[in-house]
Biotite code that builds the C-alpha atoms (Angstrom):
import biotite.structure as struc

atoms = struc.array([
    struc.Atom([0.000, 0.000, 0.000], chain_id="A", res_id=1, res_name="MET", atom_name="CA", element="C"),
    struc.Atom([1.758, 3.148, -1.215], chain_id="A", res_id=2, res_name="ALA", atom_name="CA", element="C"),
    struc.Atom([1.549, 6.175, 1.094], chain_id="A", res_id=3, res_name="PRO", atom_name="CA", element="C"),
    struc.Atom([-0.174, 9.331, -0.042], chain_id="A", res_id=4, res_name="LYS", atom_name="CA", element="C"),
    struc.Atom([3.028, 11.206, 0.773], chain_id="A", res_id=5, res_name="ARG", atom_name="CA", element="C"),
    struc.Atom([6.444, 9.591, 0.437], chain_id="A", res_id=6, res_name="TRP", atom_name="CA", element="C"),
    struc.Atom([8.808, 10.073, 3.402], chain_id="A", res_id=7, res_name="PRO", atom_name="CA", element="C"),
    struc.Atom([11.419, 12.799, 3.012], chain_id="A", res_id=8, res_name="ARG", atom_name="CA", element="C"),
    struc.Atom([15.020, 13.426, 3.961], chain_id="A", res_id=9, res_name="LEU", atom_name="CA", element="C"),
    struc.Atom([15.788, 16.878, 5.357], chain_id="A", res_id=10, res_name="PHE", atom_name="CA", element="C"),
    struc.Atom([19.409, 17.984, 5.140], chain_id="A", res_id=11, res_name="LEU", atom_name="CA", element="C"),
    struc.Atom([20.509, 21.000, 7.204], chain_id="A", res_id=12, res_name="VAL", atom_name="CA", element="C"),
    struc.Atom([23.959, 22.514, 7.015], chain_id="A", res_id=13, res_name="ARG", atom_name="CA", element="C"),
    struc.Atom([25.217, 23.913, 10.310], chain_id="A", res_id=14, res_name="HIS", atom_name="CA", element="C"),
    struc.Atom([25.160, 27.653, 10.864], chain_id="A", res_id=15, res_name="GLY", atom_name="CA", element="C"),
    struc.Atom([27.855, 30.240, 10.301], chain_id="A", res_id=16, res_name="GLU", atom_name="CA", element="C"),
    struc.Atom([31.272, 29.902, 11.965], chain_id="A", res_id=17, res_name="THR", atom_name="CA", element="C"),
    struc.Atom([34.367, 32.099, 11.774], chain_id="A", res_id=18, res_name="GLU", atom_name="CA", element="C"),
    struc.Atom([35.882, 29.603, 9.364], chain_id="A", res_id=19, res_name="TRP", atom_name="CA", element="C"),
    struc.Atom([32.865, 29.484, 7.034], chain_id="A", res_id=20, res_name="THR", atom_name="CA", element="C"),
    struc.Atom([33.260, 33.261, 6.791], chain_id="A", res_id=21, res_name="ILE", atom_name="CA", element="C"),
    struc.Atom([36.978, 33.301, 6.019], chain_id="A", res_id=22, res_name="ASN", atom_name="CA", element="C"),
    struc.Atom([37.127, 30.124, 3.923], chain_id="A", res_id=23, res_name="GLY", atom_name="CA", element="C"),
    struc.Atom([39.329, 27.858, 6.015], chain_id="A", res_id=24, res_name="ARG", atom_name="CA", element="C"),
    struc.Atom([38.792, 24.120, 5.597], chain_id="A", res_id=25, res_name="HIS", atom_name="CA", element="C"),
    struc.Atom([36.911, 22.959, 8.682], chain_id="A", res_id=26, res_name="THR", atom_name="CA", element="C"),
    struc.Atom([36.690, 19.208, 9.104], chain_id="A", res_id=27, res_name="GLY", atom_name="CA", element="C"),
    struc.Atom([37.669, 17.740, 12.464], chain_id="A", res_id=28, res_name="THR", atom_name="CA", element="C"),
    struc.Atom([38.291, 21.142, 14.113], chain_id="A", res_id=29, res_name="SER", atom_name="CA", element="C"),
    struc.Atom([35.525, 21.883, 16.619], chain_id="A", res_id=30, res_name="ASP", atom_name="CA", element="C"),
    struc.Atom([34.750, 25.476, 15.688], chain_id="A", res_id=31, res_name="ILE", atom_name="CA", element="C"),
    struc.Atom([31.634, 26.970, 17.361], chain_id="A", res_id=32, res_name="PRO", atom_name="CA", element="C"),
    struc.Atom([28.891, 28.945, 15.684], chain_id="A", res_id=33, res_name="LEU", atom_name="CA", element="C"),
    struc.Atom([29.266, 32.703, 15.662], chain_id="A", res_id=34, res_name="THR", atom_name="CA", element="C"),
    struc.Atom([26.690, 34.798, 17.527], chain_id="A", res_id=35, res_name="ALA", atom_name="CA", element="C"),
    struc.Atom([25.227, 35.670, 14.152], chain_id="A", res_id=36, res_name="ASN", atom_name="CA", element="C"),
    struc.Atom([25.207, 32.004, 13.198], chain_id="A", res_id=37, res_name="GLY", atom_name="CA", element="C"),
    struc.Atom([23.252, 31.124, 16.320], chain_id="A", res_id=38, res_name="GLU", atom_name="CA", element="C"),
    struc.Atom([20.769, 33.914, 15.669], chain_id="A", res_id=39, res_name="SER", atom_name="CA", element="C"),
    struc.Atom([20.210, 32.782, 12.078], chain_id="A", res_id=40, res_name="ILE", atom_name="CA", element="C"),
    struc.Atom([19.545, 29.193, 13.137], chain_id="A", res_id=41, res_name="ILE", atom_name="CA", element="C"),
    struc.Atom([17.123, 30.307, 15.847], chain_id="A", res_id=42, res_name="GLN", atom_name="CA", element="C"),
    struc.Atom([15.170, 32.341, 13.312], chain_id="A", res_id=43, res_name="ARG", atom_name="CA", element="C"),
    struc.Atom([15.325, 29.452, 10.854], chain_id="A", res_id=44, res_name="LEU", atom_name="CA", element="C"),
    struc.Atom([13.879, 27.101, 13.460], chain_id="A", res_id=45, res_name="GLY", atom_name="CA", element="C"),
    struc.Atom([10.991, 29.455, 14.151], chain_id="A", res_id=46, res_name="GLU", atom_name="CA", element="C"),
    struc.Atom([10.063, 29.256, 10.475], chain_id="A", res_id=47, res_name="LYS", atom_name="CA", element="C"),
    struc.Atom([10.679, 25.621, 9.554], chain_id="A", res_id=48, res_name="VAL", atom_name="CA", element="C"),
    struc.Atom([10.907, 23.366, 12.642], chain_id="A", res_id=49, res_name="ALA", atom_name="CA", element="C"),
    struc.Atom([8.011, 22.400, 14.909], chain_id="A", res_id=50, res_name="GLY", atom_name="CA", element="C"),
    struc.Atom([4.541, 20.854, 14.844], chain_id="A", res_id=51, res_name="PRO", atom_name="CA", element="C"),
    struc.Atom([2.731, 21.700, 11.620], chain_id="A", res_id=52, res_name="GLY", atom_name="CA", element="C"),
    struc.Atom([5.880, 23.191, 10.039], chain_id="A", res_id=53, res_name="LYS", atom_name="CA", element="C"),
    struc.Atom([8.142, 21.888, 7.284], chain_id="A", res_id=54, res_name="LEU", atom_name="CA", element="C"),
    struc.Atom([10.268, 19.786, 9.647], chain_id="A", res_id=55, res_name="ILE", atom_name="CA", element="C"),
    struc.Atom([7.523, 18.416, 11.877], chain_id="A", res_id=56, res_name="ASP", atom_name="CA", element="C"),
    struc.Atom([8.924, 16.471, 14.858], chain_id="A", res_id=57, res_name="PRO", atom_name="CA", element="C"),
    struc.Atom([5.762, 14.353, 14.896], chain_id="A", res_id=58, res_name="HIS", atom_name="CA", element="C"),
    struc.Atom([6.675, 13.102, 11.399], chain_id="A", res_id=59, res_name="LEU", atom_name="CA", element="C"),
    struc.Atom([10.428, 12.690, 11.953], chain_id="A", res_id=60, res_name="VAL", atom_name="CA", element="C"),
    struc.Atom([11.442, 9.146, 12.898], chain_id="A", res_id=61, res_name="THR", atom_name="CA", element="C"),
    struc.Atom([15.239, 9.508, 12.788], chain_id="A", res_id=62, res_name="THR", atom_name="CA", element="C"),
    struc.Atom([17.685, 12.377, 13.347], chain_id="A", res_id=63, res_name="VAL", atom_name="CA", element="C"),
    struc.Atom([21.402, 11.999, 12.575], chain_id="A", res_id=64, res_name="LEU", atom_name="CA", element="C"),
    struc.Atom([23.741, 14.773, 13.727], chain_id="A", res_id=65, res_name="VAL", atom_name="CA", element="C"),
    struc.Atom([27.467, 15.187, 13.115], chain_id="A", res_id=66, res_name="SER", atom_name="CA", element="C"),
    struc.Atom([29.598, 14.953, 16.277], chain_id="A", res_id=67, res_name="PRO", atom_name="CA", element="C"),
    struc.Atom([31.079, 18.431, 15.697], chain_id="A", res_id=68, res_name="ARG", atom_name="CA", element="C"),
    struc.Atom([29.683, 20.999, 18.154], chain_id="A", res_id=69, res_name="LYS", atom_name="CA", element="C"),
    struc.Atom([28.731, 23.412, 15.363], chain_id="A", res_id=70, res_name="ARG", atom_name="CA", element="C"),
    struc.Atom([26.305, 20.764, 14.080], chain_id="A", res_id=71, res_name="ALA", atom_name="CA", element="C"),
    struc.Atom([25.124, 19.765, 17.559], chain_id="A", res_id=72, res_name="GLN", atom_name="CA", element="C"),
    struc.Atom([24.387, 23.406, 18.415], chain_id="A", res_id=73, res_name="LYS", atom_name="CA", element="C"),
    struc.Atom([22.568, 23.855, 15.113], chain_id="A", res_id=74, res_name="THR", atom_name="CA", element="C"),
    struc.Atom([20.229, 20.965, 15.927], chain_id="A", res_id=75, res_name="PHE", atom_name="CA", element="C"),
    struc.Atom([19.645, 22.321, 19.443], chain_id="A", res_id=76, res_name="GLU", atom_name="CA", element="C"),
    struc.Atom([18.777, 25.810, 18.192], chain_id="A", res_id=77, res_name="LEU", atom_name="CA", element="C"),
    struc.Atom([16.713, 24.522, 15.273], chain_id="A", res_id=78, res_name="LEU", atom_name="CA", element="C"),
    struc.Atom([14.075, 23.193, 17.688], chain_id="A", res_id=79, res_name="PHE", atom_name="CA", element="C"),
    struc.Atom([14.597, 25.796, 20.443], chain_id="A", res_id=80, res_name="ALA", atom_name="CA", element="C"),
    struc.Atom([11.195, 27.367, 19.795], chain_id="A", res_id=81, res_name="SER", atom_name="CA", element="C"),
    struc.Atom([9.365, 24.066, 19.353], chain_id="A", res_id=82, res_name="SER", atom_name="CA", element="C"),
    struc.Atom([7.464, 22.448, 22.191], chain_id="A", res_id=83, res_name="GLU", atom_name="CA", element="C"),
    struc.Atom([8.370, 19.080, 20.684], chain_id="A", res_id=84, res_name="VAL", atom_name="CA", element="C"),
    struc.Atom([11.938, 18.023, 19.861], chain_id="A", res_id=85, res_name="LYS", atom_name="CA", element="C"),
    struc.Atom([12.737, 14.722, 18.111], chain_id="A", res_id=86, res_name="PRO", atom_name="CA", element="C"),
    struc.Atom([15.415, 12.521, 19.698], chain_id="A", res_id=87, res_name="PRO", atom_name="CA", element="C"),
    struc.Atom([18.738, 12.691, 17.875], chain_id="A", res_id=88, res_name="ALA", atom_name="CA", element="C"),
    struc.Atom([21.652, 10.334, 17.321], chain_id="A", res_id=89, res_name="GLU", atom_name="CA", element="C"),
    struc.Atom([25.244, 11.503, 16.986], chain_id="A", res_id=90, res_name="THR", atom_name="CA", element="C"),
    struc.Atom([26.544, 9.723, 13.899], chain_id="A", res_id=91, res_name="ASP", atom_name="CA", element="C"),
    struc.Atom([30.183, 9.796, 12.774], chain_id="A", res_id=92, res_name="GLN", atom_name="CA", element="C"),
    struc.Atom([29.111, 8.920, 9.240], chain_id="A", res_id=93, res_name="ARG", atom_name="CA", element="C"),
    struc.Atom([27.631, 12.393, 8.701], chain_id="A", res_id=94, res_name="VAL", atom_name="CA", element="C"),
    struc.Atom([30.763, 14.274, 9.801], chain_id="A", res_id=95, res_name="ARG", atom_name="CA", element="C"),
    struc.Atom([32.505, 16.626, 7.392], chain_id="A", res_id=96, res_name="GLU", atom_name="CA", element="C"),
    struc.Atom([35.020, 15.432, 4.786], chain_id="A", res_id=97, res_name="TRP", atom_name="CA", element="C"),
    struc.Atom([38.250, 14.700, 6.679], chain_id="A", res_id=98, res_name="THR", atom_name="CA", element="C"),
    struc.Atom([40.702, 17.197, 5.213], chain_id="A", res_id=99, res_name="TYR", atom_name="CA", element="C"),
    struc.Atom([43.821, 15.666, 6.760], chain_id="A", res_id=100, res_name="GLY", atom_name="CA", element="C"),
    struc.Atom([46.896, 17.754, 5.927], chain_id="A", res_id=101, res_name="ASP", atom_name="CA", element="C"),
    struc.Atom([44.645, 20.566, 4.716], chain_id="A", res_id=102, res_name="TYR", atom_name="CA", element="C"),
    struc.Atom([42.667, 20.997, 7.937], chain_id="A", res_id=103, res_name="GLU", atom_name="CA", element="C"),
    struc.Atom([42.348, 24.660, 8.898], chain_id="A", res_id=104, res_name="GLY", atom_name="CA", element="C"),
    struc.Atom([44.087, 25.906, 5.757], chain_id="A", res_id=105, res_name="LEU", atom_name="CA", element="C"),
    struc.Atom([43.034, 28.427, 3.139], chain_id="A", res_id=106, res_name="TYR", atom_name="CA", element="C"),
    struc.Atom([43.018, 27.354, -0.496], chain_id="A", res_id=107, res_name="LEU", atom_name="CA", element="C"),
    struc.Atom([46.184, 29.343, -1.297], chain_id="A", res_id=108, res_name="HIS", atom_name="CA", element="C"),
    struc.Atom([47.967, 27.667, 1.637], chain_id="A", res_id=109, res_name="GLU", atom_name="CA", element="C"),
    struc.Atom([47.002, 24.259, 0.292], chain_id="A", res_id=110, res_name="ILE", atom_name="CA", element="C"),
    struc.Atom([48.367, 25.281, -3.124], chain_id="A", res_id=111, res_name="ALA", atom_name="CA", element="C"),
    struc.Atom([51.671, 26.355, -1.525], chain_id="A", res_id=112, res_name="ASP", atom_name="CA", element="C"),
    struc.Atom([51.939, 23.065, 0.376], chain_id="A", res_id=113, res_name="MET", atom_name="CA", element="C"),
    struc.Atom([51.219, 20.989, -2.707], chain_id="A", res_id=114, res_name="ARG", atom_name="CA", element="C"),
    struc.Atom([53.738, 22.985, -4.756], chain_id="A", res_id=115, res_name="LYS", atom_name="CA", element="C"),
    struc.Atom([56.478, 22.173, -2.249], chain_id="A", res_id=116, res_name="LYS", atom_name="CA", element="C"),
    struc.Atom([55.462, 18.506, -2.410], chain_id="A", res_id=117, res_name="GLN", atom_name="CA", element="C"),
    struc.Atom([55.586, 18.459, -6.201], chain_id="A", res_id=118, res_name="GLY", atom_name="CA", element="C"),
    struc.Atom([51.847, 17.907, -6.499], chain_id="A", res_id=119, res_name="LEU", atom_name="CA", element="C"),
    struc.Atom([49.330, 19.655, -8.755], chain_id="A", res_id=120, res_name="ALA", atom_name="CA", element="C"),
    struc.Atom([48.864, 23.111, -7.289], chain_id="A", res_id=121, res_name="HIS", atom_name="CA", element="C"),
    struc.Atom([47.507, 25.428, -9.988], chain_id="A", res_id=122, res_name="GLY", atom_name="CA", element="C"),
    struc.Atom([50.593, 27.512, -10.871], chain_id="A", res_id=123, res_name="GLU", atom_name="CA", element="C"),
    struc.Atom([52.803, 27.503, -13.938], chain_id="A", res_id=124, res_name="GLY", atom_name="CA", element="C"),
    struc.Atom([50.015, 26.359, -16.237], chain_id="A", res_id=125, res_name="GLY", atom_name="CA", element="C"),
    struc.Atom([49.488, 23.130, -14.293], chain_id="A", res_id=126, res_name="GLY", atom_name="CA", element="C"),
    struc.Atom([46.224, 21.784, -13.031], chain_id="A", res_id=127, res_name="HIS", atom_name="CA", element="C"),
    struc.Atom([45.180, 22.926, -9.574], chain_id="A", res_id=128, res_name="GLY", atom_name="CA", element="C"),
    struc.Atom([44.112, 20.828, -6.628], chain_id="A", res_id=129, res_name="TRP", atom_name="CA", element="C"),
    struc.Atom([40.533, 19.603, -6.918], chain_id="A", res_id=130, res_name="ASP", atom_name="CA", element="C"),
    struc.Atom([39.123, 17.919, -3.823], chain_id="A", res_id=131, res_name="ILE", atom_name="CA", element="C"),
    struc.Atom([36.453, 16.290, -5.996], chain_id="A", res_id=132, res_name="TRP", atom_name="CA", element="C"),
    struc.Atom([39.108, 14.470, -8.006], chain_id="A", res_id=133, res_name="VAL", atom_name="CA", element="C"),
    struc.Atom([42.179, 14.177, -5.782], chain_id="A", res_id=134, res_name="GLN", atom_name="CA", element="C"),
    struc.Atom([40.721, 14.080, -2.282], chain_id="A", res_id=135, res_name="GLY", atom_name="CA", element="C"),
    struc.Atom([42.890, 15.130, 0.652], chain_id="A", res_id=136, res_name="CYS", atom_name="CA", element="C"),
    struc.Atom([46.443, 14.116, 1.493], chain_id="A", res_id=137, res_name="GLU", atom_name="CA", element="C"),
    struc.Atom([46.402, 12.571, 4.957], chain_id="A", res_id=138, res_name="GLY", atom_name="CA", element="C"),
    struc.Atom([42.602, 12.692, 4.929], chain_id="A", res_id=139, res_name="GLY", atom_name="CA", element="C"),
    struc.Atom([39.801, 11.047, 3.004], chain_id="A", res_id=140, res_name="GLU", atom_name="CA", element="C"),
    struc.Atom([40.087, 10.127, -0.651], chain_id="A", res_id=141, res_name="SER", atom_name="CA", element="C"),
    struc.Atom([37.224, 10.465, -3.104], chain_id="A", res_id=142, res_name="VAL", atom_name="CA", element="C"),
    struc.Atom([36.667, 6.698, -2.932], chain_id="A", res_id=143, res_name="ALA", atom_name="CA", element="C"),
    struc.Atom([36.558, 6.755, 0.880], chain_id="A", res_id=144, res_name="GLU", atom_name="CA", element="C"),
    struc.Atom([34.163, 9.676, 0.907], chain_id="A", res_id=145, res_name="MET", atom_name="CA", element="C"),
    struc.Atom([31.937, 7.968, -1.649], chain_id="A", res_id=146, res_name="THR", atom_name="CA", element="C"),
    struc.Atom([31.820, 4.802, 0.460], chain_id="A", res_id=147, res_name="ALA", atom_name="CA", element="C"),
    struc.Atom([30.940, 6.718, 3.636], chain_id="A", res_id=148, res_name="ARG", atom_name="CA", element="C"),
    struc.Atom([28.221, 8.802, 2.013], chain_id="A", res_id=149, res_name="VAL", atom_name="CA", element="C"),
    struc.Atom([26.776, 5.726, 0.326], chain_id="A", res_id=150, res_name="ASP", atom_name="CA", element="C"),
    struc.Atom([26.445, 4.082, 3.745], chain_id="A", res_id=151, res_name="GLN", atom_name="CA", element="C"),
    struc.Atom([24.297, 7.010, 4.835], chain_id="A", res_id=152, res_name="VAL", atom_name="CA", element="C"),
    struc.Atom([22.205, 6.998, 1.653], chain_id="A", res_id=153, res_name="VAL", atom_name="CA", element="C"),
    struc.Atom([21.579, 3.264, 1.940], chain_id="A", res_id=154, res_name="ASN", atom_name="CA", element="C"),
    struc.Atom([20.653, 3.563, 5.626], chain_id="A", res_id=155, res_name="SER", atom_name="CA", element="C"),
    struc.Atom([18.167, 6.347, 4.855], chain_id="A", res_id=156, res_name="VAL", atom_name="CA", element="C"),
    struc.Atom([16.591, 4.348, 2.029], chain_id="A", res_id=157, res_name="LYS", atom_name="CA", element="C"),
    struc.Atom([16.350, 1.263, 4.263], chain_id="A", res_id=158, res_name="ASP", atom_name="CA", element="C"),
    struc.Atom([14.601, 3.259, 6.983], chain_id="A", res_id=159, res_name="LEU", atom_name="CA", element="C"),
    struc.Atom([12.232, 4.815, 4.470], chain_id="A", res_id=160, res_name="HIS", atom_name="CA", element="C"),
    struc.Atom([11.485, 1.407, 2.965], chain_id="A", res_id=161, res_name="SER", atom_name="CA", element="C"),
    struc.Atom([10.771, -0.070, 6.395], chain_id="A", res_id=162, res_name="ALA", atom_name="CA", element="C"),
    struc.Atom([8.301, 2.734, 7.124], chain_id="A", res_id=163, res_name="TRP", atom_name="CA", element="C"),
    struc.Atom([6.559, 2.480, 3.746], chain_id="A", res_id=164, res_name="VAL", atom_name="CA", element="C"),
    struc.Atom([6.264, -1.307, 3.971], chain_id="A", res_id=165, res_name="ASN", atom_name="CA", element="C"),
    struc.Atom([5.197, -1.448, 7.621], chain_id="A", res_id=166, res_name="ASP", atom_name="CA", element="C"),
    struc.Atom([1.965, -3.493, 7.619], chain_id="A", res_id=167, res_name="PRO", atom_name="CA", element="C"),
    struc.Atom([0.700, -1.483, 10.589], chain_id="A", res_id=168, res_name="ALA", atom_name="CA", element="C"),
    struc.Atom([0.940, 1.806, 8.699], chain_id="A", res_id=169, res_name="ARG", atom_name="CA", element="C"),
    struc.Atom([-2.376, 3.385, 7.758], chain_id="A", res_id=170, res_name="GLN", atom_name="CA", element="C"),
    struc.Atom([-2.969, 4.474, 4.158], chain_id="A", res_id=171, res_name="GLU", atom_name="CA", element="C"),
    struc.Atom([-3.357, 8.143, 5.031], chain_id="A", res_id=172, res_name="ASP", atom_name="CA", element="C"),
    struc.Atom([-0.540, 8.158, 7.599], chain_id="A", res_id=173, res_name="GLU", atom_name="CA", element="C"),
    struc.Atom([2.196, 10.758, 7.175], chain_id="A", res_id=174, res_name="ARG", atom_name="CA", element="C"),
    struc.Atom([5.644, 10.373, 8.621], chain_id="A", res_id=175, res_name="GLY", atom_name="CA", element="C"),
    struc.Atom([8.853, 8.427, 8.175], chain_id="A", res_id=176, res_name="GLY", atom_name="CA", element="C"),
    struc.Atom([10.862, 11.618, 7.672], chain_id="A", res_id=177, res_name="ASP", atom_name="CA", element="C"),
    struc.Atom([14.596, 11.737, 8.447], chain_id="A", res_id=178, res_name="ILE", atom_name="CA", element="C"),
    struc.Atom([16.700, 14.758, 9.402], chain_id="A", res_id=179, res_name="LEU", atom_name="CA", element="C"),
    struc.Atom([20.477, 15.036, 8.957], chain_id="A", res_id=180, res_name="ILE", atom_name="CA", element="C"),
    struc.Atom([22.453, 17.981, 10.370], chain_id="A", res_id=181, res_name="VAL", atom_name="CA", element="C"),
    struc.Atom([25.880, 18.121, 8.797], chain_id="A", res_id=182, res_name="SER", atom_name="CA", element="C"),
    struc.Atom([28.428, 20.210, 6.900], chain_id="A", res_id=183, res_name="HIS", atom_name="CA", element="C"),
    struc.Atom([29.175, 21.854, 3.566], chain_id="A", res_id=184, res_name="GLY", atom_name="CA", element="C"),
    struc.Atom([31.212, 19.296, 1.628], chain_id="A", res_id=185, res_name="HIS", atom_name="CA", element="C"),
    struc.Atom([29.384, 16.343, 3.152], chain_id="A", res_id=186, res_name="PHE", atom_name="CA", element="C"),
    struc.Atom([26.047, 17.847, 2.173], chain_id="A", res_id=187, res_name="SER", atom_name="CA", element="C"),
    struc.Atom([27.132, 18.359, -1.423], chain_id="A", res_id=188, res_name="ARG", atom_name="CA", element="C"),
    struc.Atom([28.386, 14.763, -1.552], chain_id="A", res_id=189, res_name="CYS", atom_name="CA", element="C"),
    struc.Atom([25.097, 13.495, -0.133], chain_id="A", res_id=190, res_name="LEU", atom_name="CA", element="C"),
    struc.Atom([23.067, 15.423, -2.689], chain_id="A", res_id=191, res_name="LEU", atom_name="CA", element="C"),
    struc.Atom([25.063, 13.895, -5.532], chain_id="A", res_id=192, res_name="ALA", atom_name="CA", element="C"),
    struc.Atom([24.919, 10.321, -4.270], chain_id="A", res_id=193, res_name="ARG", atom_name="CA", element="C"),
    struc.Atom([21.202, 10.621, -3.391], chain_id="A", res_id=194, res_name="TRP", atom_name="CA", element="C"),
    struc.Atom([20.626, 11.209, -7.094], chain_id="A", res_id=195, res_name="LEU", atom_name="CA", element="C"),
    struc.Atom([22.980, 8.388, -8.084], chain_id="A", res_id=196, res_name="GLY", atom_name="CA", element="C"),
    struc.Atom([25.556, 10.812, -9.518], chain_id="A", res_id=197, res_name="LEU", atom_name="CA", element="C"),
    struc.Atom([29.346, 10.441, -9.187], chain_id="A", res_id=198, res_name="PRO", atom_name="CA", element="C"),
    struc.Atom([30.667, 12.142, -6.075], chain_id="A", res_id=199, res_name="LEU", atom_name="CA", element="C"),
    struc.Atom([32.444, 14.833, -8.112], chain_id="A", res_id=200, res_name="GLU", atom_name="CA", element="C"),
    struc.Atom([29.049, 16.105, -9.274], chain_id="A", res_id=201, res_name="LYS", atom_name="CA", element="C"),
    struc.Atom([28.557, 17.388, -5.751], chain_id="A", res_id=202, res_name="GLY", atom_name="CA", element="C"),
    struc.Atom([30.420, 20.502, -6.875], chain_id="A", res_id=203, res_name="GLN", atom_name="CA", element="C"),
    struc.Atom([27.291, 21.449, -8.844], chain_id="A", res_id=204, res_name="LEU", atom_name="CA", element="C"),
    struc.Atom([25.364, 22.008, -5.604], chain_id="A", res_id=205, res_name="PHE", atom_name="CA", element="C"),
    struc.Atom([25.759, 24.678, -2.966], chain_id="A", res_id=206, res_name="SER", atom_name="CA", element="C"),
    struc.Atom([24.097, 24.506, 0.447], chain_id="A", res_id=207, res_name="LEU", atom_name="CA", element="C"),
    struc.Atom([24.666, 27.692, 2.425], chain_id="A", res_id=208, res_name="ASP", atom_name="CA", element="C"),
    struc.Atom([25.308, 27.732, 6.197], chain_id="A", res_id=209, res_name="PRO", atom_name="CA", element="C"),
    struc.Atom([21.914, 27.202, 7.820], chain_id="A", res_id=210, res_name="GLY", atom_name="CA", element="C"),
    struc.Atom([20.374, 26.091, 4.533], chain_id="A", res_id=211, res_name="GLY", atom_name="CA", element="C"),
    struc.Atom([17.687, 23.399, 4.453], chain_id="A", res_id=212, res_name="VAL", atom_name="CA", element="C"),
    struc.Atom([17.433, 20.922, 1.605], chain_id="A", res_id=213, res_name="CYS", atom_name="CA", element="C"),
    struc.Atom([14.458, 18.614, 1.006], chain_id="A", res_id=214, res_name="VAL", atom_name="CA", element="C"),
    struc.Atom([15.309, 15.281, -0.635], chain_id="A", res_id=215, res_name="MET", atom_name="CA", element="C"),
    struc.Atom([12.439, 13.094, -1.698], chain_id="A", res_id=216, res_name="GLN", atom_name="CA", element="C"),
    struc.Atom([11.014, 10.467, -4.055], chain_id="A", res_id=217, res_name="TYR", atom_name="CA", element="C"),
    struc.Atom([8.648, 10.413, -6.989], chain_id="A", res_id=218, res_name="TYR", atom_name="CA", element="C"),
    struc.Atom([6.517, 7.461, -8.153], chain_id="A", res_id=219, res_name="HIS", atom_name="CA", element="C"),
    struc.Atom([8.280, 4.999, -5.816], chain_id="A", res_id=220, res_name="ASP", atom_name="CA", element="C"),
    struc.Atom([11.355, 4.526, -3.627], chain_id="A", res_id=221, res_name="LEU", atom_name="CA", element="C"),
    struc.Atom([13.585, 3.783, -6.617], chain_id="A", res_id=222, res_name="SER", atom_name="CA", element="C"),
    struc.Atom([13.200, 7.324, -7.981], chain_id="A", res_id=223, res_name="HIS", atom_name="CA", element="C"),
    struc.Atom([15.009, 9.992, -5.947], chain_id="A", res_id=224, res_name="THR", atom_name="CA", element="C"),
    struc.Atom([14.833, 13.739, -6.416], chain_id="A", res_id=225, res_name="SER", atom_name="CA", element="C"),
    struc.Atom([15.695, 17.053, -4.774], chain_id="A", res_id=226, res_name="ILE", atom_name="CA", element="C"),
    struc.Atom([12.595, 19.048, -3.940], chain_id="A", res_id=227, res_name="GLY", atom_name="CA", element="C"),
    struc.Atom([14.236, 22.265, -2.797], chain_id="A", res_id=228, res_name="SER", atom_name="CA", element="C"),
    struc.Atom([17.477, 23.785, -1.558], chain_id="A", res_id=229, res_name="MET", atom_name="CA", element="C"),
    struc.Atom([18.508, 26.544, 0.845], chain_id="A", res_id=230, res_name="ASN", atom_name="CA", element="C"),
    struc.Atom([15.041, 26.873, 2.318], chain_id="A", res_id=231, res_name="LEU", atom_name="CA", element="C"),
    struc.Atom([14.652, 29.253, 5.243], chain_id="A", res_id=232, res_name="GLY", atom_name="CA", element="C"),
    struc.Atom([17.365, 31.622, 4.116], chain_id="A", res_id=233, res_name="LEU", atom_name="CA", element="C"),
    struc.Atom([15.171, 33.790, 1.901], chain_id="A", res_id=234, res_name="LEU", atom_name="CA", element="C"),
])
């Protein structure tokens, strides 16, 4: 019995930090939200999170949050104005891309490092470093990132399938939604793999700090789509 509304996956990028402002690569570093970042997420939550709103805690069955405190604080503030808050799990699989040797560096610093190492760096007519192709020295490769993101995609689809195929579910029942609170590069990777695209196609998407993306299905669970991006920031 197909539901009248297919379950959805909500993807929220954490709010603004000092390093999202200045462009430093923030993976494992536990950088807090700025005061402005906290304020933006609070206002976002008032608009999109709570009973009867876009992210309705009564319809959310699973919440996965990155272990980084900028993501944890984003989840906390997202439901600060809601009388109902869904229980959340801290999940290492939805952490940011591990940048390894490039953690905390600006792009030009990475280019300088790679030049000294004799790697592609973008000067002298050579090809520059592209995380979507070359991954990160001392961090995660493209293949490793693909495998990790695919684990998340498959887990989400399994949970959605279990909800849709639950014999106790009523025909007009709504629910089964999943919320992930994560990071910039991870979110772009997830968007690409949700659609079955190669990981490098994640560079075609951009989810701003505090942006909400709605990922969904059409016809059946084998057809994935992106319903909207950067909701709540308008």
